[in-house]
C-alpha positions, 0 to 999 in steps of 0.5 A: 500500500502507498502511504502519503508523506510530506517533505518533512518526513524526508528531512535529513534523509538522502534519496536517489532520484531517477534523473531521466524520469525527473527530466521528462517530468520537467520537460513535459510540465514546464511549458507555456500555455500553448505547450511551447517549452521555455527557451533561451535567446538561441532557441535552446530548450531550458525547461529541464534546467528550470525544473532541476534548479527550482525543484532541487532547491526546494528539496534542499530547503526541506533538508533532503539530500538528493543524489541524481542517478543518470541512465547509461546505455539501454539494454538491448531488450529495451529497444522496442520500448524506445522505438515505440516511445520515439514514434509516440513523441513524433506523432505527438509533435505533429498533433501539437503543430496541427493544434497550434495552426488551428488555434486549439490551445488546450489540445496543443498543450496536451500534445506538446507534453507528450512530445518531450524529448531528452537530448545528450546536450540536455543531460550534459547541462543538467549534470553541470548544473547539479554539480555547480549546486553541489548535488551528487550525480551518479552514472549508472552503467545501464538503468538508472532505476536499477542503480537507485534500487542498488544504492537503496538496498546498500543503505547508501540512500533512504529511498529510490525516487521515481514515478515508475513502479519498475523500481520495486521490480529492481528490488528498491526497498523503499520507493518514493513517488511524486517528489519531483512534481509541482504539488498538483496534477491536471485531470485528463480532458478537464480544466481541473487539478487534483492535489499530488503529494509524495508517497512512500511504498515499502517493498517488503510490506507490499509483498506481505500484503499481496502474499507473494515474493519479489520473484513473483512480483517480477513475474506479474510485471513480465506478464502485464508489461515492463520496459523490456516487453512493453505489451506484456501478455494480451489480456493479462493485467496486474490482477490476473497476473497476481492470480496466476502466480498465486496459483502456479508459483514459478515463472516456468509453471505460469508460462505453461498457462499463457501465450507468450508472443514476445521475441525474447524469453520471459526468463531473459526479462526476469534476469534483468530485474533479478541481476541488473547491471549496476555499479557498487562504486559510486560517490554520494557526497555533496560538494560545495555550492558553486554560485558562480558556476550556477550563474555562468550556466543559467544566466550567462549561457541560457539567459535566466534572470540573474536576480532570481537565480542569485536569490535561489542560490542564497536560499540554497546556501543558507539551507546547506549551512543550516543542515551542516550546523544541525549535523554538527549538533549531533556530536555535542 
């Protein structure tokens, strides 16, 4: 079960954030009314930088210690998922442009959000900004979610932060969702919003509630679809998958009772979750805040307001100072 939490619950705790997951959220949501992303004077998109800068600042002010984990080379099995996502974004861009031409602003923004793409330049700038802010970045060899889960299992961080439930399949003991969102979410097809709060899911408690093992949770994921087999088994969702694993137990037995159409075997997908390619060598130490570096990237390079940026830098500096004093107080 999910448990709603406030930012104060994470005060003093270090969390591993799935960086690309967060970047897609920022690129999708930080846009103008017609769906156009924020851009600098050279036409370069800056929505992701705005999101990272302000949201990370908010986390630091709340006493949270963020560590951003970036994806490495995607697994071969993820190729179909990436192809489908690329096709969806291409179609969404086309629909966005059509809606703009026809003056359908609400539709334009909806399609614009679905067209968001992350480039290597965006990733490079994001890392530069985080490093200047003194925030640790970890480069995963493969899936960022898997690396976050490993760091959480190691006890290096309190929780893995992502919107995707695949983090639980990778074995993250604690998953926190909605940490990078603005606090509200627009309802599809309606001009209305609902409150969105961070929520915590504890893997062992969820497994106990369902009466299954983590291996069986992975089987349910494989049946209903993951990033490595996006379509899953036709007609099987989470409820049917749960019934199947409770009745048949193992992957081998379950597969005797379903029709598998994916070109790769379910065992290959299961292995990715059970034994993901991660690194045990990572640095989560925060570095000093480099205000000049932040201004050079945001203001000099990307036309952010210097006054606003310097104000946020000052707030980050005070929050970091307060956090250090709080840490020192534990020794006396």
